[in-house]
C-alpha positions as CSV (number, residue, x, y, z in Angstrom):
1,M,-52.5,-50.0,-53.8
2,H,-54.3,-49.7,-50.4
3,P,-55.7,-46.2,-49.8
4,I,-55.3,-44.2,-46.7
5,V,-58.2,-42.8,-44.6
6,I,-58.5,-39.1,-43.6
7,M,-61.2,-38.3,-41.0
8,D,-62.5,-35.0,-39.7
9,S,-65.8,-33.7,-38.4
10,G,-66.1,-31.7,-41.7
11,A,-64.0,-30.4,-44.5
12,G,-61.0,-29.1,-42.5
13,G,-59.1,-32.2,-43.2
14,L,-59.0,-31.1,-46.9
15,T,-56.1,-28.9,-45.9
16,V,-54.2,-32.0,-44.8
17,F,-55.3,-33.9,-47.9
18,E,-53.9,-31.2,-50.1
19,E,-50.5,-31.5,-48.5
20,I,-50.5,-35.3,-48.7
21,S,-51.7,-35.2,-52.3
22,R,-49.0,-32.7,-53.2
23,M,-46.3,-34.9,-51.7
24,M,-47.8,-38.2,-52.8
25,P,-50.0,-37.6,-55.9
26,W,-50.1,-41.4,-56.6
27,L,-51.8,-42.2,-53.2
28,P,-55.6,-42.9,-53.2
29,V,-57.5,-41.3,-50.3
30,I,-60.8,-42.2,-48.6
31,Y,-62.0,-39.1,-46.8
32,C,-64.6,-39.4,-44.0
33,A,-66.4,-36.2,-43.1
34,D,-68.5,-36.8,-40.0
35,N,-70.9,-34.0,-41.0
36,A,-73.6,-35.5,-38.8
37,G,-71.4,-34.7,-35.8
38,F,-70.0,-31.4,-37.0
39,P,-68.4,-29.6,-35.2
40,Y,-66.5,-31.7,-32.7
41,G,-65.4,-28.9,-30.4
42,P,-68.6,-28.4,-28.4
43,R,-69.2,-32.2,-28.0
44,S,-68.2,-34.2,-25.0
45,E,-64.9,-36.1,-25.1
46,E,-66.8,-39.4,-24.8
47,D,-69.0,-38.6,-27.8
48,V,-66.1,-37.6,-30.0
49,V,-64.2,-40.8,-29.0
50,H,-67.3,-42.9,-29.8
51,R,-67.9,-41.3,-33.2
52,V,-64.3,-41.6,-34.3
53,S,-64.0,-45.2,-33.1
54,H,-67.3,-46.2,-34.8
55,Y,-66.7,-44.7,-38.3
56,L,-63.0,-45.5,-38.5
57,G,-63.8,-49.1,-37.5
58,I,-66.3,-49.4,-40.4
59,L,-63.9,-47.9,-42.9
60,C,-61.1,-50.1,-41.9
61,Q,-63.2,-53.2,-42.2
62,K,-64.6,-52.2,-45.6
63,H,-61.5,-50.7,-47.3
64,T,-58.4,-52.2,-45.5
65,P,-56.5,-48.9,-45.6
66,S,-52.7,-48.8,-45.0
67,L,-53.1,-46.1,-42.4
68,A,-55.5,-43.5,-41.1
69,V,-55.1,-39.8,-40.4
70,L,-57.2,-38.2,-37.7
71,A,-57.2,-34.8,-39.2
72,C,-58.8,-33.0,-36.3
73,N,-57.0,-31.4,-33.4
74,T,-60.0,-32.0,-31.0
75,A,-60.3,-35.7,-32.0
76,S,-56.6,-36.3,-31.9
77,T,-56.2,-35.0,-28.3
78,V,-59.1,-37.2,-26.9
79,A,-59.3,-40.3,-29.2
80,L,-55.9,-41.3,-30.3
81,T,-55.1,-43.6,-27.4
82,R,-58.3,-45.6,-27.8
83,I,-58.1,-45.8,-31.6
84,R,-54.5,-47.0,-31.6
85,K,-55.5,-49.8,-29.3
86,E,-58.5,-50.8,-31.4
87,L,-56.9,-50.7,-34.9
88,T,-53.9,-52.5,-36.2
89,I,-52.9,-49.9,-38.8
90,P,-50.8,-46.8,-38.0
91,I,-52.9,-43.8,-36.8
92,V,-51.5,-40.3,-37.5
93,G,-52.9,-37.5,-35.3
94,V,-52.7,-33.7,-35.5
95,V,-51.2,-31.5,-32.8
96,P,-50.8,-27.7,-32.8
97,A,-47.5,-26.7,-34.4
98,I,-46.4,-24.9,-31.3
99,K,-42.8,-26.2,-31.6
100,T,-42.4,-24.8,-35.1
101,A,-43.8,-21.4,-34.2
102,A,-41.6,-21.1,-31.0
103,T,-38.5,-22.2,-33.0
104,H,-39.0,-19.5,-35.6
105,S,-40.4,-16.7,-33.5
106,R,-38.1,-13.6,-33.5
107,N,-39.7,-11.7,-30.6
108,K,-40.5,-14.9,-28.6
109,C,-44.2,-14.2,-28.6
110,I,-46.5,-16.6,-30.4
111,G,-50.2,-17.1,-30.6
112,L,-52.4,-20.2,-30.6
113,L,-55.7,-19.9,-32.5
114,A,-57.8,-23.1,-31.9
115,T,-61.1,-24.3,-30.8
116,P,-62.0,-23.5,-27.1
117,G,-61.5,-27.1,-26.1
118,T,-58.0,-27.4,-27.7
119,V,-56.9,-24.1,-26.1
120,K,-57.9,-25.3,-22.6
121,R,-56.7,-28.9,-22.6
122,S,-53.8,-30.1,-20.5
123,Y,-52.3,-31.6,-23.7
124,T,-51.9,-28.1,-25.0
125,D,-50.4,-26.9,-21.7
126,N,-47.8,-29.7,-22.0
127,L,-46.9,-28.8,-25.6
128,I,-46.3,-25.2,-24.5
129,E,-44.2,-26.3,-21.5
130,D,-42.1,-28.7,-23.6
131,F,-41.6,-26.6,-26.7
132,A,-42.4,-22.9,-26.0
133,S,-41.3,-22.3,-22.4
134,D,-39.1,-19.5,-23.6
135,C,-42.0,-17.7,-25.3
136,E,-45.0,-15.7,-24.3
137,V,-48.0,-17.6,-25.6
138,I,-51.3,-15.8,-26.3
139,R,-54.3,-18.2,-26.7
140,A,-57.6,-17.5,-28.4
141,G,-60.4,-20.1,-28.8
142,S,-63.1,-19.8,-31.4
143,T,-65.8,-22.2,-32.6
144,R,-67.2,-19.5,-34.9
145,L,-64.1,-19.7,-37.0
146,V,-64.7,-23.3,-37.7
147,H,-68.2,-22.4,-39.1
148,L,-66.7,-19.5,-41.1
149,A,-64.2,-21.9,-42.8
150,E,-66.9,-24.4,-43.7
151,N,-69.1,-21.5,-45.0
152,K,-66.3,-20.3,-47.2
153,L,-65.8,-23.9,-48.6
154,H,-69.5,-24.1,-49.3
155,G,-69.2,-20.9,-51.4
156,E,-71.1,-18.7,-48.9
157,P,-69.9,-15.1,-48.3
158,V,-67.8,-14.4,-45.1
159,E,-67.5,-11.0,-43.5
160,Q,-64.0,-9.7,-42.8
161,H,-65.0,-8.0,-39.6
162,E,-65.7,-11.4,-38.1
163,F,-62.1,-12.3,-38.5
164,D,-61.0,-9.0,-37.0
165,E,-63.1,-9.7,-33.9
166,I,-61.8,-13.3,-33.5
167,L,-58.2,-12.1,-33.7
168,E,-58.8,-9.2,-31.2
169,P,-56.9,-11.0,-28.4
170,F,-53.8,-11.0,-30.5
171,K,-54.2,-7.5,-31.9
172,S,-54.9,-5.9,-28.6
173,A,-52.0,-7.6,-26.7
174,Q,-49.3,-5.4,-25.4
175,K,-46.7,-7.6,-27.1
176,K,-48.0,-8.9,-30.4
177,P,-47.2,-12.4,-31.7
178,D,-45.1,-12.7,-34.8
179,H,-46.2,-16.3,-35.4
180,I,-49.7,-17.7,-34.8
181,V,-50.4,-21.4,-34.8
182,L,-53.6,-22.5,-36.6
183,G,-54.6,-25.2,-34.1
184,C,-57.5,-26.5,-36.1
185,T,-57.3,-28.1,-39.6
186,H,-60.3,-25.9,-40.7
187,F,-58.4,-22.7,-40.1
188,P,-56.0,-22.8,-43.1
189,L,-59.1,-22.6,-45.3
190,V,-59.4,-19.0,-44.2
191,R,-55.7,-18.1,-44.1
192,E,-56.3,-15.3,-46.7
193,E,-58.9,-13.6,-44.4
194,L,-56.8,-14.0,-41.3
195,S,-53.8,-12.5,-43.1
196,K,-55.9,-9.5,-44.2
197,S,-56.6,-8.8,-40.5
198,M,-53.0,-9.4,-39.3
199,P,-50.7,-9.1,-42.4
200,D,-47.4,-9.1,-40.4
201,V,-48.0,-12.5,-38.8
202,T,-46.6,-15.8,-40.0
203,W,-49.4,-18.4,-39.9
204,V,-48.3,-21.9,-38.9
205,D,-50.2,-25.1,-39.5
206,S,-49.5,-28.9,-39.3
207,G,-50.4,-29.9,-42.8
208,E,-46.9,-30.4,-44.2
209,A,-45.6,-32.2,-41.1
210,I,-48.5,-34.6,-41.3
211,A,-47.8,-35.3,-45.0
212,R,-44.1,-36.0,-44.1
213,R,-45.2,-38.4,-41.3
214,V,-47.6,-40.3,-43.7
215,S,-44.8,-40.6,-46.3
216,S,-42.4,-41.9,-43.6
217,L,-44.9,-44.5,-42.4
218,L,-45.8,-45.7,-45.8
219,G,-42.1,-46.4,-46.5
220,D,-40.4,-47.0,-49.8
221,I,-43.1,-48.3,-52.0
222,T,-42.5,-49.0,-55.7
223,H,-45.1,-46.9,-57.3
224,T,-45.7,-49.1,-60.3
225,S,-48.5,-51.3,-61.6
226,D,-49.2,-53.5,-64.6
227,S,-50.5,-50.3,-66.3
228,G,-47.4,-48.3,-65.7
229,P,-46.1,-45.8,-63.1
230,V,-48.8,-44.9,-60.6
231,S,-47.8,-41.2,-60.8
232,E,-48.9,-41.2,-64.4
233,M,-52.3,-42.9,-63.7
234,S,-55.6,-41.4,-62.7
235,V,-56.0,-41.7,-58.9
236,N,-59.6,-42.1,-57.6
237,H,-60.4,-40.6,-54.2
238,L,-63.5,-41.5,-52.3
239,A,-65.4,-39.1,-50.0
240,V,-68.0,-40.5,-47.5
241,F,-70.3,-38.5,-45.3
242,T,-72.0,-39.6,-42.1
243,G,-75.3,-37.7,-42.6
244,E,-77.4,-35.7,-45.0
245,N,-78.2,-32.0,-44.5
246,E,-78.9,-28.9,-46.5
247,A,-75.2,-28.1,-46.9
248,L,-74.2,-31.5,-48.3
249,G,-74.6,-30.5,-52.0
250,S,-72.1,-27.6,-51.7
251,L,-69.8,-29.8,-49.6
252,A,-69.8,-32.5,-52.2
253,R,-69.0,-29.9,-54.9
254,A,-65.9,-28.8,-52.9
255,F,-64.7,-32.4,-52.7
256,K,-65.3,-32.9,-56.5
257,M,-63.2,-29.9,-57.2
258,R,-60.3,-31.6,-55.4
259,G,-60.5,-34.8,-57.3
260,F,-62.9,-36.9,-55.3
261,D,-64.8,-38.4,-58.2
262,V,-66.9,-40.9,-56.2
263,L,-69.1,-39.5,-53.5
264,D,-71.2,-41.6,-51.1
265,H,-73.3,-40.4,-48.1
266,Q,-74.9,-43.7,-47.4
267,F,-72.6,-44.6,-44.6
């Protein structure tokens, strides 16, 4: 069975992987962590587009995946158009779950917690206009939260007061949001810490919706092989990294814990 590719600047796409794996445990995954370019948020749009195009192109040539998931809000908003022109396989992007939050909000006040670039982009403005025009939308952008999520994944301690400070725009608002959109795939990694700071909020992310989209695109596949049902077989996942740094060891361990048995940083 052909694998799918999941790409992110770091480990945030693991939150997407976990939803896909829960829904399709038989599906092999190749995960590309562009740790040499982490994080994407502060980079220019041209740089992000180039990096995504370069690495996805290599992966598609080498592994012939059935589809690719661009599991990064920043990359999705700037690179999807070009990538879909360059590659012949379906490309699934990630957008903030503003529609979901607006639909379920009781007080018609929602929050968007994302990277500064995602918060400011016209793409986000259009999502709010199309799906949350009846809501007050409070936006907060944070690059620091991306680093905190990666630090937690690496097993490093994180301080609760940092989450309190990041969420201050929501906590100090006259009308407080009852739903907050996690507009970066890294952010569900620290959902517990966010919930401690704002326990009455419903946190909304795109992971489950992405998994449903992947399942729909893959279609009705007979999950069998000569060795028996795929669901009963061991599935090997591959994680590849674009660079080496001092944090690669702990990052690799996090992937191994999630079933990525083969690890390769020689991109």
